[in-house]
Steps between C-alpha positions, in 0.01 A plus 500: 500500500784735580638498146151569360464797733842632397409460131176691550688771688747529217218534247334773710830684529554483123145622446554793735827584327327487158232740631758735645679509164186562294572685177274606213534229233665590171281680249525680165375856454454673166284762327286464191516774235169642627653557846341201678744363761517120518634275778547126442592260782520124456367290790474129419373356829138469379353507146335839546544849360414821687465840338478842666438813294505853646405843369533850636122500543427511872247707692755778534376595151128501589473875539149582623361173360584279796479133396583559134831307507342211685202474268724516194720216625192290581349567157800362307353148535146595392563386144745562217494525122542122481333363814194581710519515877329161522749346253798635697356354822421164334848469343687584818274289726524200267880478531517616863669828410468813712450847352457817705527878469500774760626850573680632807618849575811494281421253225258263335584130479387215278610158612465151360616148584459188291649160422788484250290285264240778476736788439415568134128545566545684830758743363256571216230581760742722688593687184134561425428629854796737497488626143142461380245551781163622375357614838162345444221742603269232641771328704624834626152605612460174698843535657438864591175404674684234704775747583251756630342234720841398633588863578178531699571176688857606579375782717342240725849365577724763661806281452435499125494878465710648780808492277321729251409744777857494631654558157265792432573649842880488473555545125229764461511628137790279394386223258586225753185614680295349215305188606603226257148368449342844483182601679137482402461856378799480264449145378138575413621762247769290329405376153661278236630796298704610802627146547616490140675835536678389815614181326629699203687749717653271762535149351803602301794278414766759582408479871405134523676173579424132460669228707477133404621244753480123471578188307618621158810556291600867513595526132168348394294716735686811384384427145142441614476820705661704221258353245195555724575851625772644274245652262288658775477870432361727773493870574797649682447516873411828665778531749416693815786610722404460862674631811477313829183561705536734796433290811649738752232583758523785752238359735311184587160469337206265548249396235195342660274319252162435655340162442184520705454123546866422573574287803872527444744778423747430219801728498823585327773717651796611294680748287783523255661179380754430226501472123564170324858600417604583858838331559419433864190292437655168606596621850163680521329167425699325776412764758134505397487123542566559869248785534207355301608282210438151642266317738750525787554875443492747786172648381324166468638383836376815672159545336400138439695254713547696823189721509244335274405838352499369141544187289804643330715811471789588275704766325611548141698714261297534182754587231417672171719640225514860616430465869326288760331473835556336834205390710384298797160337452252297703139495623337476840165532680353850522552502875872417474586739216709739711680225699591328172631822338691592815654156513603514134660841553673365809655215304622743230639723775682209665663417164651849507577514871656159554604405149616146416755264645701215349251226593196681360681596183633147444150359526364747243789437263442124509128550435555736206762274339274197534200681360682659206590225248152337488364823359683425177482122478230483234537591134200736531668688786821531298308635198338763723839582654643575156216734406521664844867567425386677184228709665691603812846529346701255708712206393588155629763640740209576741425129513856374472626712786193456722647230724834675547324829585296319764807323640700820507244706694635595845307610806641852468389519135156363585452763768604769251237363260236538773589867558514576128197319355245410770289815558401577858389866486227677304334165432188471282203305639214354296218330693181337373246443774191629676590868538263577791668236715863599436504864381574666835775255592692508170519879482813481714700344215486802269291743298169324430324473164185291450338322207203270453582164346182525291634814331631444146872434466763513769 
């Protein structure tokens, strides 16, 4: 038995070493004559191919028509010059393929996965969806009706919409304040003509990338992608130069969103975070793991495990291209709103007052290193990584140096990170709850503004 145990131990050690040495697999990157950037990465473990396509077509371009980017991305699959919506669904379902499209703040994404044996037909479907959508009026009307219903239902779930209220509160007039899915009043006004115009203006090859990862020969796939998309002619993109959002606050503020039937208060507390390109993100991630980034975090221990004030509490840095936010979030009974907020603020204060020691830091470093490689184990995740690299302007060095940056983080550096990046003054509070039961108590946190959750928008 002893030799079996030793063999298993050796295998586990090798596995851990392999994880700690994780590197982005080799890939080829090139541009087509029309400006489309292409990434090809061979992965032969399973007979599957994953594709991720991104465009500079996120909600940051919505203007006053909140939801326009999201509806346009959804409508790509509502039929093409060659296939109806039903035919696309039948063809993908029949072979077990997966096709999706969506829009976030920075970009729109179309993704697809399929078996190697089905690649000719599925790549043809993908080409049609990307290059020849017809934006069927009937399908769009049905989808718009469903979207309006969903937007109404979302307001019944504070946890579904509090992020939109928080973004609007802190970003104000900056386009990151735009709710990705829109709101009822703006979505109601969007028509197919506007969808077509948005597609024409923002689905342009000069600011787009396609990543193909899976079981193929690179030379062969290069020919296929060039043949499929090399002749795609689009308008030139309308480049908009953006400065970073101003997230410097000179006082604490409170937005109280009244939900008359709420039995709980859902809240977010935060402020300025970091942009995607911030060079200190890896140590920030390690420190945030301790504060609120895992189940055994200080916030979750205090608010859930030790006091029972909530079922879960955490903190996060939400990174975007030009800026980002930091926030603590949780929910609690109406009657324990103030104790929960005070406790969350106390935990954040203790992070600043006491800082970290070797034991605490070592635990967080081990957790982060163990959690990191699985994020990129699948071909689909690798395809999305490549297109993220395109959108956010980073390269594989971020991944390849991740483990060494974690290992090299000292207690002194971690405590510097706390002072530099974890806001503790002039915090911004967003609460959704029954205003009459908590209004007087929460005034102490800052200048109070109130909204009704039934009001349009955020």
